[in-house]
C-alpha positions in Angstrom: 50.4 64.0 -71.4 48.4 67.4 -70.4 49.7 66.7 -67.1 53.2 66.4 -68.1 53.3 69.4 -70.4 51.9 71.5 -67.5 54.5 70.4 -64.8 57.6 71.3 -67.7 55.7 74.5 -68.4 55.6 75.2 -64.7 59.2 74.3 -64.0 59.9 76.7 -67.2 58.3 79.5 -65.4 60.0 79.3 -62.0 63.6 78.8 -63.8 62.2 81.8 -65.8 61.5 83.7 -63.1 64.3 82.9 -61.4 66.5 84.2 -64.6 64.4 87.4 -64.8 65.0 88.2 -61.1 68.7 87.7 -61.2 69.1 89.6 -64.7 66.2 92.4 -65.0 64.3 94.1 -62.3 61.0 93.7 -64.6 58.4 91.4 -64.0 58.4 87.9 -65.7 57.2 86.9 -69.2 55.0 84.2 -68.6 55.3 80.8 -70.9 52.9 79.4 -72.7 52.6 76.2 -74.8 52.8 76.2 -78.4 50.8 73.5 -80.7 53.2 71.0 -82.1 53.6 71.7 -85.5 54.2 67.9 -86.9 54.9 67.2 -90.9 52.0 65.2 -91.9 52.6 61.6 -92.4 52.5 60.7 -96.5 49.6 58.7 -98.0 49.8 55.4 -98.7 49.7 54.7 -102.0 47.3 52.8 -103.3 47.7 50.4 -106.4 45.1 50.5 -108.7 43.9 47.6 -110.8 44.5 48.5 -114.6 41.2 47.1 -115.4 39.4 50.0 -113.1 41.6 52.3 -115.2 40.5 50.7 -118.7 37.2 51.0 -117.8 37.0 54.1 -116.3 38.6 55.7 -119.9 35.9 53.2 -121.9 33.2 55.1 -119.9 34.6 58.7 -120.6 34.8 57.8 -124.3 31.4 56.6 -124.5 30.3 59.5 -122.8 32.0 61.6 -125.5 30.5 59.8 -128.3 26.7 60.2 -127.1 27.9 63.6 -127.1 28.5 63.6 -130.7 25.8 61.2 -131.8 22.9 63.9 -130.1 24.7 67.3 -131.6 24.8 65.1 -135.2 20.5 64.3 -134.7 20.1 67.6 -133.5 18.9 69.9 -136.7 19.3 72.9 -137.7 22.9 74.7 -138.2 24.9 75.7 -135.0 25.3 79.3 -134.2 28.1 81.5 -135.8 30.9 82.2 -134.5 30.7 85.6 -135.5 28.0 86.7 -132.9 30.3 85.2 -130.1 33.6 87.0 -131.6 31.6 90.4 -131.0 34.1 91.5 -128.0 37.1 90.7 -129.4 35.6 93.5 -132.2 35.2 95.8 -129.6 38.6 95.4 -128.1 40.2 95.8 -131.9 38.2 99.2 -131.7 39.1 100.5 -128.6 41.4 103.2 -130.0 39.1 104.1 -132.9 36.0 104.9 -130.3 38.2 106.5 -127.6 37.3 110.0 -127.4 39.8 112.6 -126.1 39.2 114.3 -122.9 39.3 118.1 -123.6 41.2 120.0 -121.0 39.3 122.3 -119.4 40.7 126.5 -118.9 42.0 127.2 -115.1 39.3 129.4 -114.4 36.7 126.3 -115.4 38.0 123.9 -112.9 38.6 127.1 -110.3 34.7 127.8 -111.0 33.8 123.9 -110.5 35.7 123.4 -107.5 33.7 126.7 -106.0 30.9 125.3 -107.0 31.3 122.1 -105.2 32.3 123.8 -102.1 29.2 126.1 -102.6 27.2 122.5 -102.7 28.6 121.2 -99.8 27.8 124.3 -97.7 24.5 124.4 -98.7 23.9 120.6 -97.9 25.6 120.8 -94.5 23.5 124.1 -93.5 20.2 122.0 -94.8 21.7 119.1 -92.7 22.0 120.7 -89.6 18.8 122.9 -90.0 16.8 119.1 -90.3 19.1 117.6 -87.8 17.5 120.6 -85.1 14.2 120.8 -86.3 13.6 117.0 -85.2 15.6 117.3 -82.1 13.3 120.5 -80.8 10.7 118.4 -82.3 11.6 115.1 -80.1 12.3 117.4 -77.3 8.7 119.0 -76.9 6.8 115.8 -77.7 8.8 114.5 -74.4 7.8 117.1 -72.7 4.1 117.8 -73.6 4.3 113.6 -72.8 5.6 114.5 -69.2 2.5 117.0 -68.8 0.0 114.8 -70.4 1.0 112.0 -67.7 0.6 114.2 -65.0 -2.9 115.7 -66.3 -4.1 111.9 -67.1 -3.1 108.6 -67.2 -5.6 107.3 -69.9 -4.8 110.4 -72.4 -0.8 109.3 -71.9 -1.6 105.8 -73.1 -3.8 106.8 -76.0 -1.1 109.7 -76.9 1.8 106.8 -77.1 0.2 104.0 -79.3 0.7 103.8 -82.8 -1.2 105.4 -85.3 -1.9 102.9 -88.0 -2.9 105.7 -90.9 0.4 107.6 -90.6 2.1 104.6 -92.6 -0.8 102.8 -94.9 0.5 100.9 -97.7 -1.8 99.7 -100.1 -1.1 97.9 -103.2 -3.7 96.6 -105.8 -3.8 95.1 -109.1 -2.4 91.8 -110.9 1.5 91.5 -110.6 1.6 89.1 -113.6 -0.8 89.3 -116.9 -0.3 87.1 -119.7 0.5 88.0 -123.2 -2.4 89.3 -125.4 -3.0 87.7 -128.9 -2.6 89.8 -132.0 -2.3 92.9 -129.5 -1.8 96.2 -131.5 1.2 98.1 -130.5 0.6 101.6 -129.7 4.1 102.3 -131.0 3.3 101.4 -134.4 4.5 98.2 -136.1 7.0 95.4 -134.5 8.9 93.1 -136.4 10.8 90.6 -134.9 14.1 90.1 -136.3 16.2 88.1 -134.1 17.8 85.3 -135.9 16.8 81.6 -134.9 19.1 79.0 -134.9 
């Protein structure tokens, strides 16, 4: 199969080269095989036994009935819908809660633009000064390491080793503590008013 498609492709290439040479002075366009885009075969419809369909429906009904029984057995009242509808209330009150943005005078707008530009210039100068100082420090350290290596190899090896005290980090204390019973809060009395359903 692959060999026959290769032969067809080679034949097409030769024919296209002849056509290109006869009509154009440009180099021939190279042909390539594209994927065969056949339609998918339709799925065979499987006949399902009506008894199996009835059993599935019965299983679904039993599941729903068991859920209803479990809800009826559960003591206490269900959570009121008012607590779930808070988003709707807020959506209704959007127009009342919206604050109009006051229009600034032209002088204030220009002052803020100038302030932002000044801040950008300041941070750019700060960044350039910092990057220049880092560049100078790395340049001088490289030069000193070269000179140190010329003087003594042992001192050079000691100089390029990492300092463990440079980035020392220590953490102490418990990460999780249990609550203390009958603890007097420093902010005063605390009364829990959360509704329990």
